[in-house]
VOGU-3710 file (C-alpha; in Angstrom, 3 decimals, decimal comma):
1> mtstpatpva> -18,507/17,664/20,914  -21,616/15,707/20,170  -22,715/15,520/16,586  -25,950/15,001/14,779  -26,519/14,487/11,088  -26,601/17,652/9,055  -30,069/19,079/8,847  -31,347/18,516/5,310  -32,209/21,643/3,391  -35,042/20,817/1,062
11> easdvpgfph> -35,729/24,358/-0,096  -33,162/27,132/-0,369  -35,958/29,586/0,378  -36,148/28,157/3,913  -32,632/29,428/4,577  -31,738/33,098/5,133  -29,758/34,723/2,351  -26,123/35,623/2,914  -26,390/39,065/4,522  -24,395/42,183/3,751
21> praagcpfgl> -22,305/42,896/6,856  -23,117/46,595/7,062  -26,260/48,678/6,924  -26,400/52,210/5,515  -27,694/53,597/8,787  -25,094/51,787/10,915  -21,772/52,209/9,103  -19,557/51,031/11,962  -21,824/48,279/13,272  -23,297/45,184/11,660
31> spamralper> -26,486/45,009/9,646  -29,605/43,614/11,360  -29,535/40,568/9,061  -25,911/39,837/9,954  -26,559/40,322/13,672  -29,483/37,876/13,468  -27,391/34,984/12,142  -25,907/33,905/15,524  -29,467/33,470/16,829  -29,645/30,408/14,576
41> gpvtrvrswg> -26,605/28,923/16,288  -22,811/29,122/15,934  -22,991/26,973/12,774  -25,949/27,427/10,443  -26,954/27,371/6,797  -27,149/30,442/4,553  -28,438/30,765/1,022  -25,914/31,818/-1,576  -25,946/31,677/-5,372  -28,810/29,698/-6,872
51> dstpwavtgh> -29,762/26,871/-4,537  -26,382/26,783/-2,817  -26,640/26,562/0,978  -23,143/26,647/2,497  -22,532/26,619/6,233  -22,020/29,970/7,944  -19,864/29,821/11,076  -20,697/32,673/13,436  -19,252/31,547/16,789  -15,779/32,579/17,897
61> aeqktllsdp> -14,775/29,174/19,298  -16,083/27,316/16,255  -14,207/29,626/13,889  -10,973/29,260/15,826  -11,303/25,481/15,591  -12,148/25,397/11,902  -9,517/27,917/10,822  -6,897/25,418/12,023  -8,617/22,318/10,606  -6,696/20,835/7,637
71> rlsvdfsnpg> -9,915/19,153/6,475  -11,059/22,538/5,184  -9,630/23,627/1,839  -9,106/27,173/0,533  -8,812/25,950/-3,084  -11,624/27,768/-4,908  -11,531/25,237/-7,759  -13,017/22,572/-5,483  -16,631/21,636/-6,265  -18,833/23,131/-3,574
81> fpspvdpaha> -16,559/26,088/-2,881  -18,836/28,944/-1,712  -17,890/31,538/-4,303  -18,337/35,198/-3,266  -19,380/35,957/-6,860  -21,927/34,347/-9,160  -20,290/31,054/-10,277  -21,792/31,593/-13,737  -19,344/34,475/-14,171  -16,475/33,189/-12,053
91> hagstdlsfv> -14,267/32,076/-14,938  -14,580/35,425/-16,703  -13,060/37,122/-13,683  -10,781/34,396/-12,376  -7,418/35,503/-11,003  -4,318/33,796/-9,679  -4,340/34,343/-5,922  -0,871/32,865/-5,376  -0,579/30,837/-2,159  -3,755/32,386/-0,671
101> gmddpeharl> -5,789/29,963/-2,798  -3,606/26,909/-2,133  -3,594/24,186/0,489  -0,506/22,741/2,146  2,104/21,641/1,259  2,197/23,982/-1,761  0,846/26,855/0,321  3,552/26,361/2,942  6,307/26,086/0,301  5,500/29,458/-1,255
111> rrmisgafti> 4,637/31,224/1,993  7,999/30,304/3,541  9,774/32,241/0,791  8,386/35,588/1,932  7,461/35,070/5,600  10,921/36,102/6,840  10,327/39,648/5,591  7,257/39,987/7,825  8,563/38,727/11,165  8,048/41,077/14,108
121> krvetlrprv> 11,811/41,529/14,474  12,254/42,470/10,809  9,214/44,739/10,751  10,351/46,638/13,851  13,486/47,741/11,999  11,158/49,674/9,661  9,471/51,627/12,462  11,685/54,765/12,224  11,155/54,925/8,459  7,365/54,596/8,794
131> qqmaddfidt> 7,360/57,277/11,506  9,223/59,576/9,110  6,666/58,839/6,388  3,764/59,648/8,700  5,306/62,960/9,738  6,192/63,895/6,157  2,703/63,198/4,797  1,096/65,073/7,699  3,434/68,029/7,065  2,327/68,083/3,433
141> mlkgprpadl> -1,343/67,862/4,385  -1,012/70,748/6,868  0,545/72,939/4,174  -2,241/72,178/1,711  -5,830/73,328/1,326  -8,644/72,623/3,747  -10,620/70,483/3,819  -8,195/67,734/2,875  -9,068/64,189/1,863  -7,403/62,022/4,505
151> vqalalpips> -7,602/58,978/2,232  -5,486/60,581/-0,499  -3,310/62,659/1,829  -2,369/60,010/4,405  -4,264/56,724/4,566  -3,436/55,486/1,075  0,082/56,927/0,600  1,698/55,538/3,767  1,002/51,791/3,288  1,543/52,164/-0,465
161> lvisemlgvp> 4,987/53,654/0,064  5,867/51,107/2,759  5,025/48,061/0,659  6,612/49,638/-2,441  9,920/50,059/-0,627  9,753/46,534/0,803  9,010/44,923/-2,556  11,219/47,150/-4,662  8,296/48,620/-6,613  8,787/52,205/-7,886
171> yedheffqtn> 6,448/54,401/-5,836  5,963/56,713/-8,792  3,756/53,945/-10,224  1,404/54,127/-7,234  -1,571/55,518/-9,153  -1,403/52,556/-11,535  -1,322/49,851/-8,873  -3,785/51,630/-6,562  -6,352/51,977/-9,366  -6,049/48,339/-10,404
181> sktivsavat> -6,118/47,127/-6,802  -9,315/49,094/-6,177  -10,960/47,344/-9,135  -9,844/43,889/-8,001  -11,444/44,267/-4,561  -14,574/45,995/-5,863  -17,840/44,167/-5,309  -19,520/46,024/-8,170  -16,844/45,727/-10,872  -17,686/43,188/-13,584
191> pqeratahag> -15,734/39,909/-13,656  -14,045/41,081/-16,845  -13,024/44,373/-15,235  -11,495/42,541/-12,289  -9,684/40,124/-14,606  -8,342/42,991/-16,718  -7,088/44,827/-13,630  -5,439/41,668/-12,320  -3,833/40,992/-15,702  -2,466/44,529/-15,744
201> lsayldelvg> -0,899/44,148/-12,297  0,441/40,699/-13,189  2,115/41,983/-16,350  3,588/44,907/-14,402  5,033/42,637/-11,695  6,310/40,137/-14,253  8,208/42,891/-16,064  9,611/44,120/-12,738  10,727/40,603/-11,781  12,426/40,314/-15,168
211> rkltepgddl> 14,408/43,490/-14,480  15,449/42,337/-11,019  16,686/39,031/-12,395  19,447/40,989/-14,137  19,673/44,004/-11,809  18,823/42,794/-8,281  18,445/45,173/-5,366  17,997/44,880/-1,617  14,265/44,163/-1,668  11,747/41,348/-1,435
221> lsglctqirs> 11,252/40,858/-5,166  15,015/40,566/-5,643  15,002/37,914/-2,925  12,362/35,982/-4,864  14,578/36,237/-7,939  17,249/34,366/-5,984  14,702/31,546/-5,584  14,028/31,656/-9,335  17,716/31,294/-10,150  18,008/28,334/-7,770
231> gdltrheaat> 15,051/26,614/-9,431  12,855/26,733/-6,318  10,423/29,250/-7,811  9,165/30,105/-11,270  9,026/33,624/-12,632  5,230/33,361/-12,832  5,026/32,323/-9,162  7,230/35,264/-8,160  5,096/37,725/-10,125  1,816/36,458/-8,661
241> mgvllllggh> 3,266/36,607/-5,155  4,258/40,191/-5,928  0,694/41,020/-6,964  -0,660/39,512/-3,752  1,784/41,392/-1,530  1,410/44,698/-3,341  -2,387/44,547/-3,212  -2,673/43,180/0,313  0,094/45,415/1,611  -1,732/48,666/1,012
251> ettanmislg> -5,488/48,056/0,525  -6,344/46,725/3,965  -4,119/49,055/5,982  -5,250/52,119/4,023  -8,875/51,297/4,790  -8,090/50,714/8,477  -6,356/54,099/8,733  -9,232/56,091/7,252  -12,068/54,110/8,816  -10,382/53,966/12,216
261> tllllqhpdq> -9,725/57,696/12,134  -13,367/58,482/11,450  -14,508/56,039/14,129  -12,262/57,685/16,716  -13,508/61,142/15,727  -16,998/59,857/16,559  -15,738/58,669/19,988  -13,600/61,484/21,460  -13,251/59,704/24,811  -11,666/56,733/23,061
271> lavirdtqdp> -9,598/58,976/20,790  -8,057/60,469/23,940  -6,848/57,021/25,027  -4,617/56,659/21,978  -3,660/60,350/21,700  -2,698/61,054/25,301  -0,404/58,125/26,036  3,254/57,424/25,352  2,890/53,824/26,545  3,472/51,445/23,599
281> avirnaveel> 1,427/48,736/25,326  -1,626/51,010/25,538  -1,265/51,944/21,866  -0,849/48,310/20,825  -3,984/47,293/22,691  -5,953/50,224/21,262  -5,045/49,144/17,717  -6,172/45,591/18,443  -9,571/46,858/19,587  -9,946/48,904/16,415
291> lrylsivhlg> -9,103/45,819/14,366  -11,685/43,786/16,285  -14,392/46,387/16,146  -14,066/47,259/12,467  -13,329/43,770/11,038  -12,936/45,193/7,539  -12,610/41,915/5,567  -16,095/41,253/4,207  -17,723/38,197/2,593  -16,117/35,795/5,062
301> rrrtaledid> -13,184/33,413/4,854  -14,359/30,683/2,519  -13,542/26,990/2,531  -14,683/23,587/1,273  -14,823/20,507/3,506  -12,557/17,706/2,248  -13,935/15,264/4,828  -16,940/15,137/7,145  -16,455/17,473/10,115  -18,536/17,324/13,300
311> iaghtikage> -18,921/20,676/15,017  -21,506/22,421/17,214  -23,993/19,584/16,866  -23,822/19,481/13,057  -21,965/17,454/10,490  -20,413/19,436/7,677  -20,288/16,902/4,870  -17,328/16,482/2,535  -17,802/18,759/-0,465  -19,941/21,331/1,375
321> gvillgelan> -18,985/24,994/1,486  -18,115/26,842/4,687  -18,059/30,620/5,288  -16,284/31,793/8,442  -17,660/35,200/9,414  -14,905/37,037/11,259  -17,006/40,114/11,932  -19,372/37,947/13,999  -16,571/36,078/15,777  -15,159/39,457/16,759
331> rdpsvfpdpd> -18,498/40,446/18,283  -19,174/37,185/20,096  -20,351/38,307/23,557  -18,993/35,149/25,171  -15,485/36,373/24,318  -15,942/40,149/24,142  -18,478/41,456/26,702  -20,632/44,301/25,369  -19,064/43,701/21,938  -20,845/46,570/20,165
341> sldltrdtrh> -19,101/49,109/22,381  -15,723/50,510/21,371  -13,357/50,161/24,326  -9,664/50,717/23,561  -8,726/49,394/27,010  -10,450/46,010/26,712  -8,557/42,716/26,332  -8,725/41,953/22,610  -5,989/39,331/22,331  -8,309/36,747/20,817
351> hqafgggthh> -9,813/38,720/17,931  -9,735/37,124/14,489  -9,299/40,147/12,235  -6,278/38,469/10,622  -7,818/35,008/10,382  -6,113/32,015/11,976  -4,379/28,727/11,362  -1,820/28,307/8,596  -3,624/30,881/6,465  -3,445/33,760/8,954
361> cvgqplarme> -2,414/37,031/7,307  1,334/36,952/6,720  1,550/40,760/6,777  -0,151/41,329/10,113  3,017/42,484/11,972  3,520/45,171/9,313  -0,110/46,316/9,416  -0,059/46,505/13,202  3,139/48,537/13,246  1,827/51,038/10,691
371> lqivyptlfr> -1,426/51,550/12,619  0,445/51,916/15,920  2,349/54,801/14,366  -0,282/56,553/12,253  -3,175/56,923/14,732  -1,298/58,525/17,657  0,914/60,613/15,355  -2,084/62,010/13,496  -4,034/62,986/16,607  -1,024/64,402/18,434
381> riptlraaee> 0,083/66,450/15,438  -3,439/67,718/14,662  -5,364/67,760/17,976  -8,209/69,788/16,408  -8,740/67,349/13,529  -12,396/66,844/12,666  -14,525/65,487/9,830  -15,493/68,222/7,371  -18,809/66,578/6,471  -21,655/64,952/8,372
391> lgaipfkhda> -21,382/61,198/8,832  -24,240/60,552/6,412  -22,419/62,370/3,598  -19,171/60,400/3,871  -18,889/57,638/1,217  -18,361/54,261/2,864  -17,193/51,278/0,817  -20,380/49,244/0,809  -19,344/48,283/-2,734  -16,047/46,570/-1,831
401> viyglhslpv> -14,960/43,295/-0,263  -12,655/45,269/2,055  -14,612/47,836/4,052  -13,408/51,401/4,329  -13,951/54,886/2,962  -13,729/56,177/-0,574  -12,803/59,577/0,835  -12,680/61,346/4,190  -12,811/65,159/4,080  -11,157/66,553/7,211
411> tw> -10,281/69,964/8,519  -8,679/71,437/11,639
//
């Protein structure tokens, strides 16, 4: 690629502000301001807090390249890191993100300790259990009142129970960890509220790790305790990894279940694709398109350049912030023709819903498997399922860093 010196930004007001991905009138699409960013090029400046003008990467190819570039750091303590919250309040709400906020080799050291639990082969052994969960929760919903809230009846319980059983977390504590997780990912909670919620989860996981050090079981946290006893891991590291896995293991998948269900109800022709097939390959591909289309991780994947990086005719200088916008990469028309159309039969192999490079989502095989089970099971079991309220009355999570629904009233 050819490179030119970075365009100087004399006035932050000359640069568009960082846009909210969604608009109230277009809950499944992208906001006009977000859609306009690629018109400025695949790598461009955006205005963030104060006079900060980090680089926004909108192009699919450029994001794929940069996600694998070791010259970009995920360490949010680096000067120039493009914070998603006002830096003036960052310390009040700071949390330990475990290996998600670390660069290699420390990132790789910690990630290796849990990655074996999320291999495709290991995850596939859980498929019958997750199928049983889906059927059981649907049975309970069918016996209950109508309308039912799909979020509370199905979308939230299934991934919560799955990750609880994997980690060795008592599911009877689900209201506690779901409430605190919701606060942590809220975009409107105060920094102190997020810090308090994170502290509560951390204390809970630390106490659980302490119990498993003396009474181990056949679960992931007990496996981490083996690493503690060998001296390869500290108790604090194990607890923070537990927080990360517990939060990440249910929040994102729960939002995909509810949001994807509502999206399919709005597109009955596409719903039929996933409902009327027994072909696992068709179901797998349909789930990938839903992941691409919805791209529920908001605020971008954020990095700081450790060295100068030449890309797309620009030079990202060492110390400058970078925001990789996956929702735009997943709607890049050069990769996904007619990207604003939902097409469960399209080739979506190259979507970036789970990120890329060494920091790709470690739990993606589990999330995929859960979605491959829940969507077709739900629509086959309840073929007359429909939303019980108009689209405009359904509360979308415009106030969270992970997009989804606060509730989804359904009937049949």
